[in-house]
Residue, then its C-alpha position, 0 to 999 in steps of 0.5 A: m905171622a899173618p899180615n894183619d898180625a905184623p906190628y907197625r912202627t908209625d904213629d899213624p892209627p892202625s886200621g881194622r882188627q889191629d886197632d881192636r887188639i891194641a885196645g885189648t890184650v895181645d896175649d890172649p888168642a881169643s882176641r884174634d877171633g871175631d866178637a871176642v876181640d870186641d868183648q875183650a876191648d870193652a873190658v880193658w879199654t876205658g877211653p870215653v869215646p870210641r874211634t868213629t868216623f866222627l872222631r877221625w874227622r873231628p880235628r878237621v871240622v874243628a880246625g875248619a870252624l876255627g879258621t872260619v872264625a879267625v877269618a871273620a875276626v880279621a874281616d871284622a877288625s878291618g871294618a867289614g863285620p859287626g864290630w865285635r871285640v877280640l874277646d867276643w871272637l875268642y868266645v865264639a872259638s871257645l864255643v866251637v871247641l866246647l861243642g867239638y870236644v865236650v858235647a859232640p863226644l857225649v852224643v857219639d859215645r852213648a856209653a859215656a853219656a849213660r855213665y854220666r847221666e846215671a851218676l847225676a840222676g841220683n843227685r838232685l843237687a847235681m842235676a839242678s847244677l847242671g841245668y843251671v850251668v847249661a842255662l847260664l851258658v845259653v843266657g850268656t850266649v844269646g841273652p844280650w841279643l834277646v833282651g837288647p842293650s841296656t839303656t840309661n833313663l834317669g827318669h826311671s831310676f831306682q824303680p823297685p822289683m815286682f812285688s816290692s816297694v820303696p819309699e816314694s822319695l827314692p825313685a825319680n818318678c815312680v812308674g808303678q802305683v803309690a800307696d801309703l807313700q810307697c812306690q810299688g814295683t811293676a812288670q815293666y821292670p820285673l827286677g827293678t832299675n839301678g841308679q842310672g835307670e837301667d833295667m836290672l834284668r838287662v844288667l844281669v844278662r850282660g853280667t852273665r855274658v861277662a862271667v861266661q866269657v871269662a870262664l869259657v875262654a880262660s878254660t879253653l886256654l888253660v886246658p890244652v896247655g895243662i893237658a899237653v904238659g901233663l901228658v909229656a911229663g907223665y909219659r916221658g918221666g925222668l929229666t923231662d918230668q923234672v924240668l916241666m914240674r919245676y917250671v909248674d912250681v915256679q909258675s905257681a909261686v908267681p900268682a896270676f893275680l900279681v901278674y895281672l896287676v903289673l900288666l894292668f898298669v902297663v896296658g890298662r884294664s880290660l877283660f881280654l887281659l884278664v882272660v889271657v893272664f889267668g888262662l895262660l897262668s892257671w894250668g898248673e893244677v891240670a898239668r899235675l892231675v894229668r901227670g899223676e893219671v898218666r904215671q898211674r896208667r903208663d904201665a897198664a896192660y892196655v898201654q903195654a899192649a899198644t907198645v908191644a903191637g908197635a904203636g909209637p909214643l905219639y899214638v900211645v899218648r893221643r889214642v890210649l892215654l889221653p882218653n883215660v885222663s879227660g874225665p878227671v880234667l872235667t872236674v878240675v876245669s869245673r872248679q877252675a871255672s867257678m874260681l875264674v868267675l869269682i876272681e873276675a867279679a872281685l876285680a870288677f868290684m875293686e875297679l881293677s877290671e874293665t869299666g862299663a863291661g857290665s860285670w856282676g862285681e861292678t854292679i854290686a859295687r855300684g849298688m853298695n854306693q847308692w842308698f844301700p840297703v834301701n835299694w837292696w836289689i841292685s847289689t843283692l840280685p848280682v850277689i845271688a847270681l854270682a853265688c849260684t854260679v860258683v856253687a853250681f860249678n863246684v857241685l857239678g865238679d864233685a858230681l863229675r868226679d864221682a862219675v869218673d871215679p865212683g870209688 
């Protein structure tokens, strides 16, 4: 047996031609010769990201970035920073994870990017949803800095949006022209103002920040936990599988909403509490999905090839199984994100979330209590934003499912 053909018994990733042999099959002699190895590996290996220099360094880069964020957060807490909330720093950390484990792999793996692009290209609604989600993320991240903070100006309360009008008696002082006893909207407030005279454009941007923070931070918490539990349960099987899945069943029997309500009266209302509770108690669906995918694939030829070649359990799980289950997870996470945004808005509407955070739900509730439907825009605009967000995440999730599993 040649030195390169000797099996290895560690969990460290193999190097050279041996790594290619694991991605393919070890029984075919052609897999030991030149380009035949690469052709065979491409035919069998279905992981979304090839092993590249980027992937080898990615854990260190992401860990370093997260460490930097943690140090900055500690410095901020001690008074040497911009005075951000804990949720703001968690959002920055979630952006690092998103860039490192979702965006960057698609840039590196052109084949996977082409597969997703091809699946979305024929679906205009899916492309529009993708554009909306990207715009939502951008607006939620940099929008509050671009439009500035929302300020109260009671003298400019209830100004109508552009190209609309309200009775002259509704606004405190009509900023636009008055015609036929109707106050006309102006470009100064393109989306109008609320009862406190706040520009609705700035109010909606603040609400976008809240929606994006809740969806991204909670998803960043629930995805790793769900994937880890699903991988272990599906690969180990037996008693381990039974114990983990029974815990998932028990956790699912206790709604995160109920846990949040209990803690609400203990620690008070806050977005941080909402994100932590729903992030740590909503990973059951991800775990079940990953477990099912692993159980289907653990006896596949390429998994057996890795085991025969001497790969340890950690290597098989991390390098062989995990890449093959990451695609379906994106679909579930997209739907979870829409659910989280909707739950946060509902809690804010019922005044069970942080007051003054600027949530769309809070804005809707205030608009309903202030001369509705005369001042229709105060409630209608955030309702439209919320509905578009939920629909976009769901449509995008369906499109990603079709891209991962065309059958």
